[in-house]
Structure formats: C-alpha cells, structure tokens
N, C-alpha and C positions, 0 to 999 in steps of 0.2 A: 504494500500500500504506500502511496506517495501522498504527502500532504501538500496541497497547493492553495494559497490564499488568492481570492479574487476581489478586486476593489472596483466597484462601479464608479464610473466617472464620465464626464462630458467629453473630455479631450484626452484620450489615453496617450497620444503621441507627446503632447506637451507635459502631462503629468509624469510620464516616464522619466524625463530628465531630472525632476525633483527627487523621485523615489530611488532612482539608480544612484544618484549622488548621496542621498541621505543614508542609504543602506550599504553603499559600496558594492552594488550589484552591477552586473553586465546587462546592457539593454539589447533586446532582440529587435527584429524588424516588426513593423506594424502589419499584422495579418488580421484584417477586420473580422470581428470587432475588438481584437486583443493586441496588446503589446506585452510580451513576456519579459520579466526581469529574473535573472538567475544569479545565485551566489557563485563567484568564481571558484570557491573551494568545494562547492557541491554539498556542503554540510547543512545549509539552512534552506527552508522551503522556498519554492518559486513563488513569485508574485505575478499574477496576471492583472493587468489593467484593462477593464472591459468597458467599451463605449456603450452607454445607455442614453435614451432620449430624455428621461426625466431628470430634473435637478435634485440635488441632495435636499431633503426636506426636514429632517429631524436629526437628533443625536444618533451617532452610530451605536448599534447594539453590540458590536464587537470592534475593538480597536487594537492596534499594535502598541505594546509597551517596549520601548527601546532602552535596554539596560546599558548604562554608560558609566564612566568613571569620573568625568569632570563636567558638572552641570553648566558652569559658566561657558566653557569652551564649546561644548556641544550645542548649547542654546544659541550662541552667536553663530555657529556654523549653519544650523538648519534654518535660522531666520534669514541668513544671507542667501540661502537657496530659495526662499519664498514662503517659509512657514510663518504663521502668526500665533501669538500667545492667546489662548482661550481663557486659561485660568492658571494662576500661580506666578512664581514658584511658591510651593507650600510643602509642609512635611506631612506625609501620610504614614502613620505607624512607624515613625523613625526614618522613612525613606524620603529624601528630597525629590519632589515631583513637580513637573510642569506639564500642563495639558496644552497641546498646540493643535493647529489645523494646517493641513497641506494647502496648496494654492486653490484647490476646489472646495475646501472646507471640511475635509475628512479628518476627524480627530485622531491623534496619537499622543502618547505620553513619553517624556524623557524621565527616567527614574535612575537616580544615583544611589549607591550603597549608603547605609546609615553612617554618619560621621562618628568616628571614635571619640569617646569622651576622654578628656585629659585630666 
C-alpha cells in the first residue's frame, strides 16, 4: 500500500512551486488535473495537487503538520514562498506552533520541538 496525499486547488501548476519548495520535493509535469510532487529520497509520501473548479470554502478537515527545528527561520522561509500566518505563533502543549495558509488558503502548521527548560 502506498500513501499519497491529494490537495484540491484552483491552480495546481502555480501551487506546485510553493509546495515543492516548502517540502523540498521534486515537481513533476502537469498531467491534468494533477501535478505530482515527490520526495527525492522516496521516504515521504507523494503529494498530488488536483485542479478542482470550486474555491476553498471552509477550514481544512485535514492539514499537514511540518515538524521543524527553528521556528523563526522556517516561518521566514515559507512566508517568503507565499505563505501567510493564520494564527500564532503560540504554544500548544509545550510545542511552539504557527498555523499558516498556502497561496490558495490551504492551512498547514509549523511545529517546533518543546524548548528545554534551563
């Protein structure tokens, strides 16, 4: 069994640039209605960006959590790619977290490990 995530979007070709850079994935060719993004190491699931006619209308029922090590650096990096902050940064059960949206409004989270108490 292979796990593949599919993200509905208006313009998969444009959004592929954001997600490929954000995840460090390779971008495949547009084969309507999909653009496939793959992890160069082959260890992480593929992401398919699927063109759909309707716009995003509500909060995502599922969203990616990107586990990172440096909140400030990663937040700056994904915002430079086109992400916007939806909520945060805040601490959720000890984990520094920021909720963001990709250029089409699909939510995802950056989550850093709890800071060591000194």
